[in-house]
N, C-alpha and C positions, 0 to 999 in steps of 0.2 A: 504495500499499499504505499503511495507516494505521502510524503510529508514536506510542507513548506512552512517555515517560521521566520517571521521578521521580528527581531527582539534587541532590545539594548543589552541583554545579559550576555556574558561570554557562554561560550559552551564548551563541553568535555569532550574530544574527539574520541577519545575510547569509547565512553558510554553511549556516543551516537552511533559509531560503527557495530558495537554490539547489539543496539536496539535494532539496528537495521537489517542484521544478520539473524536475530533471535528467531527460532522456531523454522527454519526453512534450510532443511537438509540438501536441497538441489542447489544453493547457491556454491559455486565454485570459485568464484571472484568478486572481489571488492575493491573498487577504484574509488579514490578520493583525492579532493583538492581543497586546501585551507590557504586562504589569501591573507596575507598581514598587511598591517600598516608599515610602510618603509619610509626611512627617513636618509635620502642621499646626503651624506656630509653633514648629517645633524640639522639640515635646514629646516625640515617639516618638524613642526612642534605637536600638532594635532590635526586631525582630520573630522570633520562633522559630515553625517550621512543623513539626509531626509529623504522623506517618500511620501505616498499618498496610500493611507491606510485603506485596505480593501482593494484597490486598484492595483496596487503593486503585487499583493498575493495572487490576485485573478491573472495577472500578466504572467508571474512566475508557474503557477499551475498550468496554464496553456502550452508553456515552453516543456513542461515536464509531460504533458499528454504527447505532444509531438515527438519527444523523445521515446518515450513508450510507444509509439507508432513507427518509429525508424530503429529502436534496438529492441533485442529480447531481453528486458529487463526483470529483475524478480522484486526489485525494491528501489526507491530513490529518497534521498534525503537532502534538503536544501535548508539552509541556514543564513540568513544575512542579516547582519547587525546593522542598527542605526544609531544615531546620537553621536558623542563625541568619544573619538577612540584616540589613543596614544601610539606612537611608533612601538611596533613588536606585538600589538593587540591583534588577536585575530577578527577579521572582517566577516569572511564567507567561508562558508563549507557546501561543498558539492559532493554528495557521496552517491554511489550506484553500486547495485548488486547484480549479478548475472552468472549463467551457468559457466561462461567462458571468459577468460581475461580480455581477448580482444574486443569483445562487446563491450564490456565494461570500461576499458580505457576509453574507446571511441565515445562513448555516452557520456562520460564524465567531461571528455574535451568538448564535446557538443554543446553540452549544458553550460559550461563555463564560458565558452565562445557568445554563445546566445545572452547568457546573464549580464555579461561585461557591457554589451552594446544596446540590448533591447529593454532591460528590466529598468522601470521609471524609478531612479535613484538619482540623487543630486548630493555631489561631493564637493565640500568646500575644505581646501588646503587652508591651514594656519601656518604661519612662520614668523620671522622676526620683524618683517616688514608689512605685516596684515594679513588679511585673508583674501583668497581669490576661490571662484568657482573652477572646478576640473572640468576642461572640455573633452568632448569625445575624441579618439585618437584614430587616425586612418588605419593603422595597424590592426587596431580591433575591428573594424569594418572588415578588412581584408580577411580575417581570421574567421569571421561569419560567412563571408562569401565562398569559402570553401566548401561549405555545407549546401551551398544552393540557395542561402538566404541572402537577398541585398539590403544592405545597410547603407544609409547616406547619413550618418549622424555628425561625421567628422568634418573639421574644417582644416583644409591643410594649413601648415604652419607658414606663415609671411616669408620664411627662408628657403621652402620649396621642400624640406625634408621631411 
């Protein structure tokens, strides 16, 4: 049974993976991705994440339904945190269970690529010079395109890179 949570509280990776696998002896593979707040050269002091309650969950649940259509999955768990997060803290968990590893790896990657570009979250980075909203990246749109899903969220940087 798929599970989607939007929450401010941190999550316990071990407990979440155990719950995903619980009671299903047909699971042969679990693949997971945990995203964390990173601070390059200590510049980022915090990140704030916002969302529209209800709309965000429905969008992610639709993405999970598409993953279930594309891949032979036995379970899906997605957690995305909101609120103020500090460098090193966990932001997101995408975990999938399948009978086979190739399916689990592919599904996990598909879900993360979709989540990164299409889920309605707004991120603000806070540093020593103030705060700024994070723009979508061209590389993230390109990652989703390889799954046959067009995204045009990103604005190319002024320097063309």
